[in-house]
mmJSON file of the N, C-alpha and C atoms, coordinates in Angstrom:
{"data_MODEL":{"atom_site":{
"group_PDB":["ATOM","ATOM","ATOM","ATOM","ATOM","ATOM","ATOM","ATOM","ATOM","ATOM","ATOM","ATOM","ATOM","ATOM","ATOM","ATOM","ATOM","ATOM","ATOM","ATOM","ATOM","ATOM","ATOM","ATOM","ATOM","ATOM","ATOM","ATOM","ATOM","ATOM","ATOM","ATOM","ATOM","ATOM","ATOM","ATOM","ATOM","ATOM","ATOM","ATOM","ATOM","ATOM","ATOM","ATOM","ATOM","ATOM","ATOM","ATOM","ATOM","ATOM","ATOM","ATOM","ATOM","ATOM","ATOM","ATOM","ATOM","ATOM","ATOM","ATOM","ATOM","ATOM","ATOM","ATOM","ATOM","ATOM","ATOM","ATOM","ATOM","ATOM","ATOM","ATOM","ATOM","ATOM","ATOM","ATOM","ATOM","ATOM","ATOM","ATOM","ATOM","ATOM","ATOM","ATOM","ATOM","ATOM","ATOM","ATOM","ATOM","ATOM","ATOM","ATOM","ATOM","ATOM","ATOM","ATOM","ATOM","ATOM","ATOM","ATOM","ATOM","ATOM","ATOM","ATOM","ATOM","ATOM","ATOM","ATOM","ATOM","ATOM","ATOM","ATOM","ATOM","ATOM","ATOM","ATOM","ATOM","ATOM","ATOM","ATOM","ATOM","ATOM","ATOM","ATOM","ATOM","ATOM","ATOM","ATOM","ATOM","ATOM","ATOM","ATOM","ATOM","ATOM","ATOM","ATOM","ATOM","ATOM","ATOM","ATOM","ATOM","ATOM","ATOM","ATOM","ATOM","ATOM","ATOM","ATOM","ATOM","ATOM","ATOM","ATOM","ATOM","ATOM","ATOM","ATOM","ATOM","ATOM","ATOM","ATOM","ATOM","ATOM","ATOM","ATOM","ATOM","ATOM","ATOM","ATOM","ATOM","ATOM","ATOM","ATOM","ATOM","ATOM","ATOM","ATOM","ATOM","ATOM","ATOM","ATOM","ATOM","ATOM","ATOM","ATOM","ATOM","ATOM","ATOM","ATOM","ATOM","ATOM","ATOM","ATOM","ATOM","ATOM","ATOM","ATOM","ATOM","ATOM","ATOM","ATOM","ATOM","ATOM","ATOM","ATOM","ATOM","ATOM","ATOM","ATOM","ATOM","ATOM","ATOM","ATOM","ATOM","ATOM","ATOM","ATOM","ATOM","ATOM","ATOM","ATOM","ATOM","ATOM"],
"id":[1,2,3,4,5,6,7,8,9,10,11,12,13,14,15,16,17,18,19,20,21,22,23,24,25,26,27,28,29,30,31,32,33,34,35,36,37,38,39,40,41,42,43,44,45,46,47,48,49,50,51,52,53,54,55,56,57,58,59,60,61,62,63,64,65,66,67,68,69,70,71,72,73,74,75,76,77,78,79,80,81,82,83,84,85,86,87,88,89,90,91,92,93,94,95,96,97,98,99,100,101,102,103,104,105,106,107,108,109,110,111,112,113,114,115,116,117,118,119,120,121,122,123,124,125,126,127,128,129,130,131,132,133,134,135,136,137,138,139,140,141,142,143,144,145,146,147,148,149,150,151,152,153,154,155,156,157,158,159,160,161,162,163,164,165,166,167,168,169,170,171,172,173,174,175,176,177,178,179,180,181,182,183,184,185,186,187,188,189,190,191,192,193,194,195,196,197,198,199,200,201,202,203,204,205,206,207,208,209,210,211,212,213,214,215,216,217,218,219,220,221,222],
"type_symbol":["N","C","C","N","C","C","N","C","C","N","C","C","N","C","C","N","C","C","N","C","C","N","C","C","N","C","C","N","C","C","N","C","C","N","C","C","N","C","C","N","C","C","N","C","C","N","C","C","N","C","C","N","C","C","N","C","C","N","C","C","N","C","C","N","C","C","N","C","C","N","C","C","N","C","C","N","C","C","N","C","C","N","C","C","N","C","C","N","C","C","N","C","C","N","C","C","N","C","C","N","C","C","N","C","C","N","C","C","N","C","C","N","C","C","N","C","C","N","C","C","N","C","C","N","C","C","N","C","C","N","C","C","N","C","C","N","C","C","N","C","C","N","C","C","N","C","C","N","C","C","N","C","C","N","C","C","N","C","C","N","C","C","N","C","C","N","C","C","N","C","C","N","C","C","N","C","C","N","C","C","N","C","C","N","C","C","N","C","C","N","C","C","N","C","C","N","C","C","N","C","C","N","C","C","N","C","C","N","C","C","N","C","C","N","C","C","N","C","C","N","C","C"],
"label_atom_id":["N","CA","C","N","CA","C","N","CA","C","N","CA","C","N","CA","C","N","CA","C","N","CA","C","N","CA","C","N","CA","C","N","CA","C","N","CA","C","N","CA","C","N","CA","C","N","CA","C","N","CA","C","N","CA","C","N","CA","C","N","CA","C","N","CA","C","N","CA","C","N","CA","C","N","CA","C","N","CA","C","N","CA","C","N","CA","C","N","CA","C","N","CA","C","N","CA","C","N","CA","C","N","CA","C","N","CA","C","N","CA","C","N","CA","C","N","CA","C","N","CA","C","N","CA","C","N","CA","C","N","CA","C","N","CA","C","N","CA","C","N","CA","C","N","CA","C","N","CA","C","N","CA","C","N","CA","C","N","CA","C","N","CA","C","N","CA","C","N","CA","C","N","CA","C","N","CA","C","N","CA","C","N","CA","C","N","CA","C","N","CA","C","N","CA","C","N","CA","C","N","CA","C","N","CA","C","N","CA","C","N","CA","C","N","CA","C","N","CA","C","N","CA","C","N","CA","C","N","CA","C","N","CA","C","N","CA","C","N","CA","C","N","CA","C","N","CA","C","N","CA","C","N","CA","C","N","CA","C"],
"label_alt_id":[null,null,null,null,null,null,null,null,null,null,null,null,null,null,null,null,null,null,null,null,null,null,null,null,null,null,null,null,null,null,null,null,null,null,null,null,null,null,null,null,null,null,null,null,null,null,null,null,null,null,null,null,null,null,null,null,null,null,null,null,null,null,null,null,null,null,null,null,null,null,null,null,null,null,null,null,null,null,null,null,null,null,null,null,null,null,null,null,null,null,null,null,null,null,null,null,null,null,null,null,null,null,null,null,null,null,null,null,null,null,null,null,null,null,null,null,null,null,null,null,null,null,null,null,null,null,null,null,null,null,null,null,null,null,null,null,null,null,null,null,null,null,null,null,null,null,null,null,null,null,null,null,null,null,null,null,null,null,null,null,null,null,null,null,null,null,null,null,null,null,null,null,null,null,null,null,null,null,null,null,null,null,null,null,null,null,null,null,null,null,null,null,null,null,null,null,null,null,null,null,null,null,null,null,null,null,null,null,null,null,null,null,null,null,null,null,null,null,null,null,null,null],
"label_comp_id":["MET","MET","MET","LYS","LYS","LYS","ALA","ALA","ALA","GLU","GLU","GLU","GLU","GLU","GLU","ILE","ILE","ILE","ARG","ARG","ARG","GLU","GLU","GLU","LEU","LEU","LEU","SER","SER","SER","GLU","GLU","GLU","LYS","LYS","LYS","GLU","GLU","GLU","ARG","ARG","ARG","ALA","ALA","ALA","GLU","GLU","GLU","LYS","LYS","LYS","ILE","ILE","ILE","THR","THR","THR","ASP","ASP","ASP","LEU","LEU","LEU","GLU","GLU","GLU","GLN","GLN","GLN","GLU","GLU","GLU","PHE","PHE","PHE","PHE","PHE","PHE","ASN","ASN","ASN","LEU","LEU","LEU","ARG","ARG","ARG","VAL","VAL","VAL","GLN","GLN","GLN","LEU","LEU","LEU","ALA","ALA","ALA","THR","THR","THR","GLY","GLY","GLY","LYS","LYS","LYS","ILE","ILE","ILE","GLU","GLU","GLU","ASN","ASN","ASN","PRO","PRO","PRO","SER","SER","SER","ARG","ARG","ARG","LEU","LEU","LEU","ARG","ARG","ARG","HIS","HIS","HIS","ILE","ILE","ILE","ARG","ARG","ARG","ARG","ARG","ARG","THR","THR","THR","ILE","ILE","ILE","ALA","ALA","ALA","ARG","ARG","ARG","ILE","ILE","ILE","LYS","LYS","LYS","THR","THR","THR","ILE","ILE","ILE","GLN","GLN","GLN","ARG","ARG","ARG","GLU","GLU","GLU","SER","SER","SER","GLN","GLN","GLN","ASP","ASP","ASP","ASN","ASN","ASN","ALA","ALA","ALA","GLY","GLY","GLY","GLU","GLU","GLU","LYS","LYS","LYS","GLU","GLU","GLU","ALA","ALA","ALA","VAL","VAL","VAL","LYS","LYS","LYS","SER","SER","SER","GLU","GLU","GLU","ALA","ALA","ALA"],
"label_asym_id":["A","A","A","A","A","A","A","A","A","A","A","A","A","A","A","A","A","A","A","A","A","A","A","A","A","A","A","A","A","A","A","A","A","A","A","A","A","A","A","A","A","A","A","A","A","A","A","A","A","A","A","A","A","A","A","A","A","A","A","A","A","A","A","A","A","A","A","A","A","A","A","A","A","A","A","A","A","A","A","A","A","A","A","A","A","A","A","A","A","A","A","A","A","A","A","A","A","A","A","A","A","A","A","A","A","A","A","A","A","A","A","A","A","A","A","A","A","A","A","A","A","A","A","A","A","A","A","A","A","A","A","A","A","A","A","A","A","A","A","A","A","A","A","A","A","A","A","A","A","A","A","A","A","A","A","A","A","A","A","A","A","A","A","A","A","A","A","A","A","A","A","A","A","A","A","A","A","A","A","A","A","A","A","A","A","A","A","A","A","A","A","A","A","A","A","A","A","A","A","A","A","A","A","A","A","A","A","A","A","A","A","A","A","A","A","A","A","A","A","A","A","A"],
"label_entity_id":["1","1","1","1","1","1","1","1","1","1","1","1","1","1","1","1","1","1","1","1","1","1","1","1","1","1","1","1","1","1","1","1","1","1","1","1","1","1","1","1","1","1","1","1","1","1","1","1","1","1","1","1","1","1","1","1","1","1","1","1","1","1","1","1","1","1","1","1","1","1","1","1","1","1","1","1","1","1","1","1","1","1","1","1","1","1","1","1","1","1","1","1","1","1","1","1","1","1","1","1","1","1","1","1","1","1","1","1","1","1","1","1","1","1","1","1","1","1","1","1","1","1","1","1","1","1","1","1","1","1","1","1","1","1","1","1","1","1","1","1","1","1","1","1","1","1","1","1","1","1","1","1","1","1","1","1","1","1","1","1","1","1","1","1","1","1","1","1","1","1","1","1","1","1","1","1","1","1","1","1","1","1","1","1","1","1","1","1","1","1","1","1","1","1","1","1","1","1","1","1","1","1","1","1","1","1","1","1","1","1","1","1","1","1","1","1","1","1","1","1","1","1"],
"label_seq_id":[1,1,1,2,2,2,3,3,3,4,4,4,5,5,5,6,6,6,7,7,7,8,8,8,9,9,9,10,10,10,11,11,11,12,12,12,13,13,13,14,14,14,15,15,15,16,16,16,17,17,17,18,18,18,19,19,19,20,20,20,21,21,21,22,22,22,23,23,23,24,24,24,25,25,25,26,26,26,27,27,27,28,28,28,29,29,29,30,30,30,31,31,31,32,32,32,33,33,33,34,34,34,35,35,35,36,36,36,37,37,37,38,38,38,39,39,39,40,40,40,41,41,41,42,42,42,43,43,43,44,44,44,45,45,45,46,46,46,47,47,47,48,48,48,49,49,49,50,50,50,51,51,51,52,52,52,53,53,53,54,54,54,55,55,55,56,56,56,57,57,57,58,58,58,59,59,59,60,60,60,61,61,61,62,62,62,63,63,63,64,64,64,65,65,65,66,66,66,67,67,67,68,68,68,69,69,69,70,70,70,71,71,71,72,72,72,73,73,73,74,74,74],
"pdbx_PDB_ins_code":[null,null,null,null,null,null,null,null,null,null,null,null,null,null,null,null,null,null,null,null,null,null,null,null,null,null,null,null,null,null,null,null,null,null,null,null,null,null,null,null,null,null,null,null,null,null,null,null,null,null,null,null,null,null,null,null,null,null,null,null,null,null,null,null,null,null,null,null,null,null,null,null,null,null,null,null,null,null,null,null,null,null,null,null,null,null,null,null,null,null,null,null,null,null,null,null,null,null,null,null,null,null,null,null,null,null,null,null,null,null,null,null,null,null,null,null,null,null,null,null,null,null,null,null,null,null,null,null,null,null,null,null,null,null,null,null,null,null,null,null,null,null,null,null,null,null,null,null,null,null,null,null,null,null,null,null,null,null,null,null,null,null,null,null,null,null,null,null,null,null,null,null,null,null,null,null,null,null,null,null,null,null,null,null,null,null,null,null,null,null,null,null,null,null,null,null,null,null,null,null,null,null,null,null,null,null,null,null,null,null,null,null,null,null,null,null,null,null,null,null,null,null],
"Cartn_x":[91.777,90.956,90.701,89.458,89.088,89.231,89.361,89.56,88.391,87.189,86.02,86.118,86.566,86.718,87.796,88.864,89.972,89.531,88.764,88.301,87.386,86.705,85.814,86.586,87.844,88.65,89.133,89.387,89.958,91.462,92.086,93.534,94.312,93.889,94.57,94.443,93.26,93.035,93.862,93.979,94.801,96.261,96.752,98.146,98.389,97.447,97.566,97.543,96.689,96.583,97.893,98.508,99.788,100.847,100.889,101.866,101.686,100.439,100.158,100.561,100.216,100.535,102.041,102.745,104.197,104.861,104.347,104.885,104.615,103.41,103.073,103.937,104.147,104.976,106.404,106.938,108.288,108.354,107.365,107.357,107.285,106.5,106.404,107.716,108.402,109.691,110.722,110.652,111.547,111.221,109.938,109.53,109.983,109.907,110.343,111.839,112.61,114.055,114.43,113.646,113.94,113.278,112.442,111.794,110.582,110.015,108.872,107.555,107.52,106.305,105.267,104.016,102.943,102.245,102.08,101.327,102.129,103.018,103.85,103.067,101.88,101.089,100.581,100.61,100.191,101.122,102.393,103.343,102.871,102.484,102.02,100.757,99.849,98.592,98.85,99.695,99.993,100.689,101.653,102.392,101.435,100.514,99.555,98.562,98.167,97.242,97.912,99.18,99.917,99.974,100.285,100.348,98.99,97.934,96.583,96.235,96.576,96.293,97.101,98.378,99.213,98.724,98.241,97.701,96.468,95.593,94.377,94.711,95.717,96.16,96.643,97.421,97.948,96.82,95.846,94.699,93.96,93.761,93.025,93.834,95.164,96.011,95.932,95.969,95.883,94.528,93.469,92.136,91.992,92.576,92.513,93.287,94.418,95.209,94.487,93.78,93.02,91.88,91.23,90.12,90.622,91.8,92.372,92.772,93.297,93.702,92.487,91.383,90.163,89.63,89.693,89.221,90.074,91.377,92.26,92.085,91.682,91.459,90.178,89.209,87.896,87.912],
"Cartn_y":[105.465,106.379,105.788,105.776,105.186,106.202,105.695,106.547,107.517,107.071,107.94,109.127,108.889,109.958,110.946,110.429,111.273,112.147,111.591,112.354,113.504,113.388,114.441,115.616,115.408,116.476,117.436,118.68,119.651,119.391,120.034,119.86,120.289,121.375,121.874,120.875,120.332,119.352,118.087,117.664,116.495,116.756,117.944,118.284,118.299,118.844,118.87,117.454,116.619,115.234,114.487,114.701,114.062,114.514,115.812,116.341,115.703,115.62,115.018,113.542,112.814,111.385,111.149,111.985,111.83,112.083,113.046,113.311,112.124,111.588,110.419,109.22,109.044,107.95,108.075,109.293,109.537,109.176,109.625,109.337,107.832,107.13,105.682,104.984,105.492,104.902,105.106,106.253,106.497,105.515,105.321,104.363,102.957,102.612,101.298,101.114,102.148,102.079,101.946,102.567,102.503,101.313,100.599,99.411,99.7,100.886,101.257,101.31,100.751,100.83,99.828,100.298,99.447,98.693,99.355,98.763,98.91,97.98,98.112,98.057,97.484,97.429,98.815,99.741,101.125,101.751,101.37,101.875,101.554,100.329,99.883,100.629,100.794,101.486,102.943,103.63,105.028,105.155,104.291,104.341,104.17,103.249,103.014,104.159,104.765,105.899,107.088,107.339,108.415,108.155,106.935,106.586,106.762,106.389,106.516,107.985,108.849,110.277,110.86,110.511,111.027,110.545,109.319,108.793,109.58,109.864,110.615,112.05,112.646,113.979,113.971,112.969,112.857,112.663,111.855,111.65,112.957,113.739,114.995,115.989,115.972,116.842,116.421,115.127,114.621,114.965,114.816,115.126,116.613,117.459,118.895,119.251,118.599,118.834,118.396,117.287,116.801,117.753,118.291,119.215,120.491,120.97,122.169,121.897,120.704,120.348,120.286,119.776,119.691,121.1,121.993,123.362,124.09,123.874,124.58,124.056,122.805,122.257,122.784,123.114,123.554,124.974],
"Cartn_z":[111.95,111.205,109.82,109.417,108.148,107.02,105.795,104.63,104.451,104.715,104.585,105.525,106.744,107.723,107.278,106.71,106.266,105.097,104.174,103.012,103.42,104.541,105.019,105.62,105.97,106.558,105.482,105.882,104.951,104.832,103.858,103.649,104.897,105.51,106.699,107.856,108.025,109.089,108.856,107.59,107.269,107.613,107.268,107.563,109.075,109.825,111.289,111.859,111.307,111.762,111.526,110.365,110.063,111.06,111.339,112.29,113.663,114.118,115.423,115.457,114.401,114.359,114.263,113.514,113.418,114.765,115.514,116.849,117.782,117.718,118.535,118.14,116.835,116.341,116.865,116.85,117.377,118.862,119.62,121.058,121.33,120.545,120.72,120.347,119.339,118.968,120.075,120.748,121.879,123.0,123.265,124.288,123.929,122.642,122.195,122.438,122.172,122.358,123.828,124.701,126.131,126.811,126.056,126.61,127.463,127.348,128.191,127.426,126.245,125.426,125.942,126.05,126.55,125.423,124.275,123.179,121.872,121.57,120.376,119.066,119.061,117.834,117.429,118.36,118.064,117.019,117.03,116.036,114.624,114.413,113.101,112.688,113.626,113.354,112.944,113.67,113.378,112.026,111.771,110.501,109.312,109.439,108.356,108.211,109.319,109.25,108.567,108.88,108.221,106.713,106.33,104.912,104.248,104.933,104.387,104.145,105.103,104.954,103.795,103.708,102.621,101.263,101.194,99.935,99.514,100.443,100.13,99.743,100.388,100.0,98.56,98.211,96.86,95.841,96.184,95.298,95.047,96.092,95.928,95.103,95.232,94.411,92.949,92.69,91.326,90.702,91.467,90.967,90.655,91.477,91.238,89.974,89.751,88.547,87.297,87.367,86.221,85.881,86.885,86.649,85.966,86.391,85.773,84.334,84.059,82.699,81.782,82.28,81.478,81.184,82.164,81.979,80.935,80.964,80.029,78.599,78.433,77.103,76.481,77.328,76.818,76.342],
"occupancy":[1.0,1.0,1.0,1.0,1.0,1.0,1.0,1.0,1.0,1.0,1.0,1.0,1.0,1.0,1.0,1.0,1.0,1.0,1.0,1.0,1.0,1.0,1.0,1.0,1.0,1.0,1.0,1.0,1.0,1.0,1.0,1.0,1.0,1.0,1.0,1.0,1.0,1.0,1.0,1.0,1.0,1.0,1.0,1.0,1.0,1.0,1.0,1.0,1.0,1.0,1.0,1.0,1.0,1.0,1.0,1.0,1.0,1.0,1.0,1.0,1.0,1.0,1.0,1.0,1.0,1.0,1.0,1.0,1.0,1.0,1.0,1.0,1.0,1.0,1.0,1.0,1.0,1.0,1.0,1.0,1.0,1.0,1.0,1.0,1.0,1.0,1.0,1.0,1.0,1.0,1.0,1.0,1.0,1.0,1.0,1.0,1.0,1.0,1.0,1.0,1.0,1.0,1.0,1.0,1.0,1.0,1.0,1.0,1.0,1.0,1.0,1.0,1.0,1.0,1.0,1.0,1.0,1.0,1.0,1.0,1.0,1.0,1.0,1.0,1.0,1.0,1.0,1.0,1.0,1.0,1.0,1.0,1.0,1.0,1.0,1.0,1.0,1.0,1.0,1.0,1.0,1.0,1.0,1.0,1.0,1.0,1.0,1.0,1.0,1.0,1.0,1.0,1.0,1.0,1.0,1.0,1.0,1.0,1.0,1.0,1.0,1.0,1.0,1.0,1.0,1.0,1.0,1.0,1.0,1.0,1.0,1.0,1.0,1.0,1.0,1.0,1.0,1.0,1.0,1.0,1.0,1.0,1.0,1.0,1.0,1.0,1.0,1.0,1.0,1.0,1.0,1.0,1.0,1.0,1.0,1.0,1.0,1.0,1.0,1.0,1.0,1.0,1.0,1.0,1.0,1.0,1.0,1.0,1.0,1.0,1.0,1.0,1.0,1.0,1.0,1.0,1.0,1.0,1.0,1.0,1.0,1.0],
"B_iso_or_equiv":[0.0,0.0,0.0,0.0,0.0,0.0,0.0,0.0,0.0,0.0,0.0,0.0,0.0,0.0,0.0,0.0,0.0,0.0,0.0,0.0,0.0,0.0,0.0,0.0,0.0,0.0,0.0,0.0,0.0,0.0,0.0,0.0,0.0,0.0,0.0,0.0,0.0,0.0,0.0,0.0,0.0,0.0,0.0,0.0,0.0,0.0,0.0,0.0,0.0,0.0,0.0,0.0,0.0,0.0,0.0,0.0,0.0,0.0,0.0,0.0,0.0,0.0,0.0,0.0,0.0,0.0,0.0,0.0,0.0,0.0,0.0,0.0,0.0,0.0,0.0,0.0,0.0,0.0,0.0,0.0,0.0,0.0,0.0,0.0,0.0,0.0,0.0,0.0,0.0,0.0,0.0,0.0,0.0,0.0,0.0,0.0,0.0,0.0,0.0,0.0,0.0,0.0,0.0,0.0,0.0,0.0,0.0,0.0,0.0,0.0,0.0,0.0,0.0,0.0,0.0,0.0,0.0,0.0,0.0,0.0,0.0,0.0,0.0,0.0,0.0,0.0,0.0,0.0,0.0,0.0,0.0,0.0,0.0,0.0,0.0,0.0,0.0,0.0,0.0,0.0,0.0,0.0,0.0,0.0,0.0,0.0,0.0,0.0,0.0,0.0,0.0,0.0,0.0,0.0,0.0,0.0,0.0,0.0,0.0,0.0,0.0,0.0,0.0,0.0,0.0,0.0,0.0,0.0,0.0,0.0,0.0,0.0,0.0,0.0,0.0,0.0,0.0,0.0,0.0,0.0,0.0,0.0,0.0,0.0,0.0,0.0,0.0,0.0,0.0,0.0,0.0,0.0,0.0,0.0,0.0,0.0,0.0,0.0,0.0,0.0,0.0,0.0,0.0,0.0,0.0,0.0,0.0,0.0,0.0,0.0,0.0,0.0,0.0,0.0,0.0,0.0,0.0,0.0,0.0,0.0,0.0,0.0],
"pdbx_formal_charge":[null,null,null,null,null,null,null,null,null,null,null,null,null,null,null,null,null,null,null,null,null,null,null,null,null,null,null,null,null,null,null,null,null,null,null,null,null,null,null,null,null,null,null,null,null,null,null,null,null,null,null,null,null,null,null,null,null,null,null,null,null,null,null,null,null,null,null,null,null,null,null,null,null,null,null,null,null,null,null,null,null,null,null,null,null,null,null,null,null,null,null,null,null,null,null,null,null,null,null,null,null,null,null,null,null,null,null,null,null,null,null,null,null,null,null,null,null,null,null,null,null,null,null,null,null,null,null,null,null,null,null,null,null,null,null,null,null,null,null,null,null,null,null,null,null,null,null,null,null,null,null,null,null,null,null,null,null,null,null,null,null,null,null,null,null,null,null,null,null,null,null,null,null,null,null,null,null,null,null,null,null,null,null,null,null,null,null,null,null,null,null,null,null,null,null,null,null,null,null,null,null,null,null,null,null,null,null,null,null,null,null,null,null,null,null,null,null,null,null,null,null,null],
"auth_seq_id":[1,1,1,2,2,2,3,3,3,4,4,4,5,5,5,6,6,6,7,7,7,8,8,8,9,9,9,10,10,10,11,11,11,12,12,12,13,13,13,14,14,14,15,15,15,16,16,16,17,17,17,18,18,18,19,19,19,20,20,20,21,21,21,22,22,22,23,23,23,24,24,24,25,25,25,26,26,26,27,27,27,28,28,28,29,29,29,30,30,30,31,31,31,32,32,32,33,33,33,34,34,34,35,35,35,36,36,36,37,37,37,38,38,38,39,39,39,40,40,40,41,41,41,42,42,42,43,43,43,44,44,44,45,45,45,46,46,46,47,47,47,48,48,48,49,49,49,50,50,50,51,51,51,52,52,52,53,53,53,54,54,54,55,55,55,56,56,56,57,57,57,58,58,58,59,59,59,60,60,60,61,61,61,62,62,62,63,63,63,64,64,64,65,65,65,66,66,66,67,67,67,68,68,68,69,69,69,70,70,70,71,71,71,72,72,72,73,73,73,74,74,74],
"auth_comp_id":["MET","MET","MET","LYS","LYS","LYS","ALA","ALA","ALA","GLU","GLU","GLU","GLU","GLU","GLU","ILE","ILE","ILE","ARG","ARG","ARG","GLU","GLU","GLU","LEU","LEU","LEU","SER","SER","SER","GLU","GLU","GLU","LYS","LYS","LYS","GLU","GLU","GLU","ARG","ARG","ARG","ALA","ALA","ALA","GLU","GLU","GLU","LYS","LYS","LYS","ILE","ILE","ILE","THR","THR","THR","ASP","ASP","ASP","LEU","LEU","LEU","GLU","GLU","GLU","GLN","GLN","GLN","GLU","GLU","GLU","PHE","PHE","PHE","PHE","PHE","PHE","ASN","ASN","ASN","LEU","LEU","LEU","ARG","ARG","ARG","VAL","VAL","VAL","GLN","GLN","GLN","LEU","LEU","LEU","ALA","ALA","ALA","THR","THR","THR","GLY","GLY","GLY","LYS","LYS","LYS","ILE","ILE","ILE","GLU","GLU","GLU","ASN","ASN","ASN","PRO","PRO","PRO","SER","SER","SER","ARG","ARG","ARG","LEU","LEU","LEU","ARG","ARG","ARG","HIS","HIS","HIS","ILE","ILE","ILE","ARG","ARG","ARG","ARG","ARG","ARG","THR","THR","THR","ILE","ILE","ILE","ALA","ALA","ALA","ARG","ARG","ARG","ILE","ILE","ILE","LYS","LYS","LYS","THR","THR","THR","ILE","ILE","ILE","GLN","GLN","GLN","ARG","ARG","ARG","GLU","GLU","GLU","SER","SER","SER","GLN","GLN","GLN","ASP","ASP","ASP","ASN","ASN","ASN","ALA","ALA","ALA","GLY","GLY","GLY","GLU","GLU","GLU","LYS","LYS","LYS","GLU","GLU","GLU","ALA","ALA","ALA","VAL","VAL","VAL","LYS","LYS","LYS","SER","SER","SER","GLU","GLU","GLU","ALA","ALA","ALA"],
"auth_asym_id":["A","A","A","A","A","A","A","A","A","A","A","A","A","A","A","A","A","A","A","A","A","A","A","A","A","A","A","A","A","A","A","A","A","A","A","A","A","A","A","A","A","A","A","A","A","A","A","A","A","A","A","A","A","A","A","A","A","A","A","A","A","A","A","A","A","A","A","A","A","A","A","A","A","A","A","A","A","A","A","A","A","A","A","A","A","A","A","A","A","A","A","A","A","A","A","A","A","A","A","A","A","A","A","A","A","A","A","A","A","A","A","A","A","A","A","A","A","A","A","A","A","A","A","A","A","A","A","A","A","A","A","A","A","A","A","A","A","A","A","A","A","A","A","A","A","A","A","A","A","A","A","A","A","A","A","A","A","A","A","A","A","A","A","A","A","A","A","A","A","A","A","A","A","A","A","A","A","A","A","A","A","A","A","A","A","A","A","A","A","A","A","A","A","A","A","A","A","A","A","A","A","A","A","A","A","A","A","A","A","A","A","A","A","A","A","A","A","A","A","A","A","A"],
"auth_atom_id":["N","CA","C","N","CA","C","N","CA","C","N","CA","C","N","CA","C","N","CA","C","N","CA","C","N","CA","C","N","CA","C","N","CA","C","N","CA","C","N","CA","C","N","CA","C","N","CA","C","N","CA","C","N","CA","C","N","CA","C","N","CA","C","N","CA","C","N","CA","C","N","CA","C","N","CA","C","N","CA","C","N","CA","C","N","CA","C","N","CA","C","N","CA","C","N","CA","C","N","CA","C","N","CA","C","N","CA","C","N","CA","C","N","CA","C","N","CA","C","N","CA","C","N","CA","C","N","CA","C","N","CA","C","N","CA","C","N","CA","C","N","CA","C","N","CA","C","N","CA","C","N","CA","C","N","CA","C","N","CA","C","N","CA","C","N","CA","C","N","CA","C","N","CA","C","N","CA","C","N","CA","C","N","CA","C","N","CA","C","N","CA","C","N","CA","C","N","CA","C","N","CA","C","N","CA","C","N","CA","C","N","CA","C","N","CA","C","N","CA","C","N","CA","C","N","CA","C","N","CA","C","N","CA","C","N","CA","C","N","CA","C","N","CA","C","N","CA","C","N","CA","C","N","CA","C","N","CA","C"],
"pdbx_PDB_model_num":[1,1,1,1,1,1,1,1,1,1,1,1,1,1,1,1,1,1,1,1,1,1,1,1,1,1,1,1,1,1,1,1,1,1,1,1,1,1,1,1,1,1,1,1,1,1,1,1,1,1,1,1,1,1,1,1,1,1,1,1,1,1,1,1,1,1,1,1,1,1,1,1,1,1,1,1,1,1,1,1,1,1,1,1,1,1,1,1,1,1,1,1,1,1,1,1,1,1,1,1,1,1,1,1,1,1,1,1,1,1,1,1,1,1,1,1,1,1,1,1,1,1,1,1,1,1,1,1,1,1,1,1,1,1,1,1,1,1,1,1,1,1,1,1,1,1,1,1,1,1,1,1,1,1,1,1,1,1,1,1,1,1,1,1,1,1,1,1,1,1,1,1,1,1,1,1,1,1,1,1,1,1,1,1,1,1,1,1,1,1,1,1,1,1,1,1,1,1,1,1,1,1,1,1,1,1,1,1,1,1,1,1,1,1,1,1,1,1,1,1,1,1]
}}}
């Protein structure tokens, strides 16, 4: 999932996406431990996508805080 696609999602959708990806990541780690994983590179992809979503969430929180600070100064 690209950053542009993630930015278009609402906060609720981002949170749901993280939950889904974390569950998939857990399942893949179990498969890795049991030796039944078909595509081990998927682990890396999911881990990076989760990080990308969390980074964008943090950016939007920071931007919202800055906007409130500017309003309170005016």
